[in-house]
C-alpha positions in Angstrom: -37.4 30.1 32.3 -39.6 26.9 32.1 -41.4 28.1 29.0 -38.1 28.8 27.2 -36.8 25.3 28.1 -40.0 23.6 26.8 -39.7 25.6 23.6 -36.1 24.6 23.1 -37.0 20.9 23.7 -39.8 21.3 21.1 -37.3 22.7 18.5 -35.0 19.8 19.1 -37.9 17.3 18.7 -38.8 18.9 15.4 -35.2 18.5 14.2 -34.9 14.9 15.2 -38.2 13.9 13.7 -37.2 15.5 10.5 -34.0 13.5 10.4 -35.9 10.3 11.1 -38.4 11.1 8.4 -35.7 11.3 5.8 -35.5 7.5 5.8 -38.9 6.5 6.9 -41.1 9.0 5.1 -38.8 9.5 2.2 -38.7 5.8 1.3 -42.4 5.3 1.8 -43.4 5.5 -2.0 -40.6 3.1 -2.9 -41.7 0.7 -0.2 -45.3 0.9 -1.4 -44.1 -0.1 -4.9 -42.1 -3.0 -3.4 -45.2 -4.1 -1.5 -47.2 -4.2 -4.7 -44.5 -6.4 -6.5 -44.2 -8.6 -3.4 -48.0 -9.1 -3.4 -47.9 -10.5 -6.9 -44.8 -12.6 -6.2 -46.4 -14.2 -3.2 -49.8 -14.7 -4.9 -48.3 -16.6 -7.9 -46.2 -18.7 -5.6 -49.2 -19.8 -3.6 -51.1 -20.3 -6.8 -48.3 -22.6 -8.1 -48.3 -24.6 -5.0 -52.1 -25.0 -5.1 -52.2 -26.1 -8.7 -49.4 -28.7 -8.2 -51.2 -30.0 -5.2 -54.5 -30.4 -7.1 -52.8 -32.1 -10.0 -50.8 -34.3 -7.7 -47.5 -33.4 -9.2 -44.2 -34.2 -7.5 -43.1 -32.0 -4.8 -40.6 -29.3 -5.8 -37.1 -29.8 -4.3 -37.3 -26.2 -3.0 -40.8 -24.8 -3.0 -39.4 -21.2 -3.0 -37.6 -21.9 -6.4 -40.3 -22.1 -9.0 -39.4 -23.8 -12.3 -39.1 -21.8 -15.5 -39.4 -24.7 -18.0 -42.6 -25.0 -20.0 -44.3 -28.4 -20.2 -44.2 -28.3 -24.0 -40.5 -27.7 -24.0 -40.0 -30.5 -21.5 -41.9 -33.0 -23.7 -39.8 -32.0 -26.8 -36.6 -32.3 -25.0 -34.7 -35.3 -23.6 -35.8 -37.8 -21.0 -34.0 -35.9 -18.3 -36.0 -32.8 -19.2 -39.3 -34.7 -19.3 -38.8 -35.8 -15.7 -37.9 -32.3 -14.6 -40.4 -29.9 -13.0 -42.2 -27.4 -15.3 -44.3 -24.3 -15.1 -48.0 -24.9 -14.2 -49.1 -21.2 -14.7 -50.4 -19.8 -17.9 -48.0 -17.9 -20.2 -49.6 -14.6 -19.1 -49.4 -15.4 -15.4 -45.8 -16.6 -15.8 -44.8 -13.4 -17.6 -46.5 -11.3 -15.0 -44.6 -13.2 -12.3 -41.3 -12.7 -14.0 -42.0 -9.0 -14.4 -42.7 -8.5 -10.7 -39.7 -10.6 -9.7 -37.4 -8.4 -12.0 -38.8 -5.2 -10.5 -38.4 -6.4 -6.9 -34.9 -7.6 -7.4 -33.8 -4.2 -8.7 -34.9 -2.7 -5.3 -33.7 -5.4 -3.0 -30.6 -7.4 -3.6 -31.2 -9.9 -0.7 -34.0 -11.5 -2.6 -32.9 -14.4 -4.9 -35.9 -16.1 -6.7 -33.8 -18.9 -8.0 -30.8 -21.0 -6.8 -27.4 -19.4 -7.5 -23.9 -20.6 -7.2 -23.7 -19.4 -3.6 -27.3 -19.3 -2.4 -30.6 -21.1 -2.5 -33.9 -19.4 -3.3 -35.0 -16.9 -0.7 -38.0 -18.1 1.4 -41.2 -16.4 0.4 -42.4 -16.2 4.0 -39.3 -14.2 5.0 -39.9 -11.9 2.0 -43.5 -11.2 3.1 -42.4 -10.5 6.7 -39.5 -8.2 5.7 -41.6 -6.1 3.4 -44.4 -5.8 5.9 -42.0 -4.7 8.7 -40.5 -2.1 6.4 -44.0 -0.8 5.5 -44.8 -0.5 9.2 -41.5 1.4 9.8 -42.6 4.0 7.3 -46.2 4.1 8.8 -44.8 4.7 12.3 -42.5 7.4 11.0 -45.4 9.2 9.3 -47.4 8.9 12.5 -44.5 10.3 14.5 -44.2 13.3 12.2 -48.0 13.9 12.3 -48.1 13.8 16.1 -44.9 15.9 16.5 -45.8 18.6 14.0 -49.6 18.5 14.3 -50.1 18.7 18.0 -48.9 21.7 20.1 -46.1 20.9 22.4 -48.0 22.3 25.3 -50.8 19.6 24.9 -48.8 16.8 23.2 -48.0 13.9 25.6 -44.4 12.8 25.6 -45.3 9.1 26.0 -47.1 9.1 22.7 -44.1 10.2 20.6 -41.8 7.9 22.6 -44.0 4.8 22.0 -44.3 5.6 18.2 -40.6 6.2 17.9 -39.7 2.9 19.7 -42.2 0.9 17.5 -40.7 2.4 14.3 -37.1 1.6 15.3 -38.1 -1.9 16.4 -39.7 -2.6 13.0 -36.7 -1.5 11.1 -34.3 -3.6 13.3 -36.5 -6.6 13.0 -36.5 -6.3 9.2 -32.7 -6.1 9.2 -32.4 -9.2 11.4 -34.8 -11.2 9.2 -32.7 -10.3 6.2 -29.6 -11.6 7.9 -31.3 -14.8 9.0 -32.7 -15.5 5.6 -29.2 -14.9 4.0 -27.6 -17.3 6.4 -30.3 -19.8 6.0 -30.1 -19.9 2.2 -26.3 -19.7 2.0 -24.3 -22.6 0.6 -21.7 -22.9 3.3 -19.6 -25.5 1.6 -19.5 -23.6 -1.7 -18.6 -20.4 0.1 -15.8 -22.1 2.1 -14.5 -23.6 -1.2 -14.5 -20.2 -2.9 -12.9 -18.6 0.1 -10.2 -21.3 0.1 -9.6 -20.9 -3.6 -9.3 -17.2 -3.2 -6.8 -17.6 -0.4 -4.8 -20.1 -2.5 -4.7 -17.7 -5.4 -3.5 -14.9 -3.2 -0.8 -17.1 -1.8 0.3 -18.2 -5.3 0.5 -14.6 -6.4 2.7 -13.8 -3.3 5.0 -16.7 -4.0 5.3 -15.7 -7.7 6.2 -12.1 -6.8 8.8 -13.3 -4.3 10.2 -15.6 -7.0 10.5 -12.8 -9.4 12.3 -10.6 -6.8 14.8 -13.4 -6.0 15.5 -13.9 -9.7 16.1 -10.2 -10.3 18.3 -10.1 -7.2 20.4 -13.1 -8.4 20.7 -11.4 -11.9 22.1 -8.3 -10.3 24.5 -10.2 -8.1 25.8 -12.2 -11.0 26.3 -9.0 -13.1 28.3 -7.4 -10.2 30.4 -10.6 -9.8 31.2 -10.6 -13.6 32.2 -7.0 -13.5 34.4 -7.5 -10.5 36.0 -10.6 -12.1 36.8 -8.7 -15.4 38.3 -5.8 -13.5 40.5 -8.1 -11.4 41.7 -9.9 -14.6 42.5 -6.5 -16.2 44.5 -5.5 -13.1 46.4 -8.8 -13.1 47.3 -8.6 -16.8 48.5 -5.0 -16.7 52.3 -4.6 -15.8 53.0 -3.5 -12.3 54.5 0.0 -12.1 58.2 0.2 -11.0 59.9 3.2 -9.4 63.0 4.0 -7.5 66.7 3.2 -8.1 66.0 -0.2 -9.5 64.3 1.3 -12.6 67.2 3.7 -13.1 69.7 0.9 -12.7 68.0 -1.3 -15.3 67.8 1.5 -17.8 71.5 2.4 -17.2 72.6 -1.3 -17.7 70.7 -1.4 -21.0 72.4 1.7 -22.3 75.8 0.4 -21.3 75.1 -2.9 -23.1 74.0 -1.1 -26.3 77.1 1.1 -26.2 79.5 -1.8 -25.4 78.4 -4.0 -28.3 80.1 -1.9 -31.0 82.3 0.9 -29.8 85.0 2.4 -32.1 88.1 3.4 -30.3 91.0 5.5 -31.8 94.6 4.6 -30.6 97.8 5.7 -32.3 96.2 6.2 -35.6 94.8 2.6 -35.4 91.1 1.9 -35.3 90.0 -0.9 -33.1 86.5 -2.5 -32.8 85.8 -3.8 -29.4 83.0 -6.3 -28.8 82.0 -6.7 -25.2 80.0 -9.6 -23.9 77.6 -9.0 -21.0 80.0 -10.7 -18.5 82.7 -8.2 -19.7 80.4 -5.3 -19.1 79.5 -6.5 -15.6 83.1 -7.0 -14.8 84.0 -3.5 -16.0 87.2 -4.8 -17.9 87.8 -4.8 -21.7 90.7 -5.9 -23.9 91.6 -4.2 -27.1 93.8 -5.3 -30.0 95.4 -3.0 -32.4 95.3 -3.9 -36.0 96.4 -1.9 -39.1 94.0 0.6 -40.5 93.6 -1.4 -43.6 92.0 -4.3 -41.8 89.2 -4.3 -39.2 89.1 -7.2 -36.9 86.7 -8.1 -34.2 88.3 -9.2 -31.0 86.3 -11.2 -28.6 86.8 -10.2 -25.0 87.1 -12.5 -22.1 87.1 -12.1 -18.4 90.9 -12.1 -17.8 
């Protein structure tokens, strides 16, 4: 039972070491290339500081931010450019420095060789420490894999792999902490605060503008509904109200009686009489008729007698 347990633990160790080696051993060639570039960057930085000190040139405002302006260009320029700092390296050395800076910046975004809008130049001492710690992380990972896979688990001491693993993890954590410290040290806090404030102001203005557009659209909809309701109410008021019941019948009957009573020929004893009724006569229900000869037609006005 004990032999099977040790064998199972050994298989688990193999698996964990392989997972750790994906980052540590897998990135070792790239870290070696970064170390080569970092070496040239640090070398030309120290060379620039030494040359300026020997020539007794003014101290740089930021020793980590080396100038890019040539002396010949500064002399041909304005007075402000003449007083500015210029490159003290030879053209070949300056080109080599720029090449290695470009290569290193492609691998690590935390390194800023010159001052930017939000950060100052990254300290060269922090750069050397970070790259060295990352190299040791890969070295310890290679050592861990060699001891785990090269020594039989029956004879391999557990303390050895534990110490190597702890050193590897500590180097990686220390490198990450130094990157964070260097970023906070070179950060322009006032500029970042101003940019953050401008961003918040822009977001607030966009929100207010969207709310204004919504209120405008809502008011347009309400005004359209109000106009539609007003037009419908006006149409309803202008249309005649429908009438029904005995009053309608009574009115129609009165109009028919009035039309019939205005001119109504009446025959009486071979005499034809025209009777004209006025509305009061119709309402009273009485009419007077006068007989005239057939040869003459007379119109007799009726009165309420």
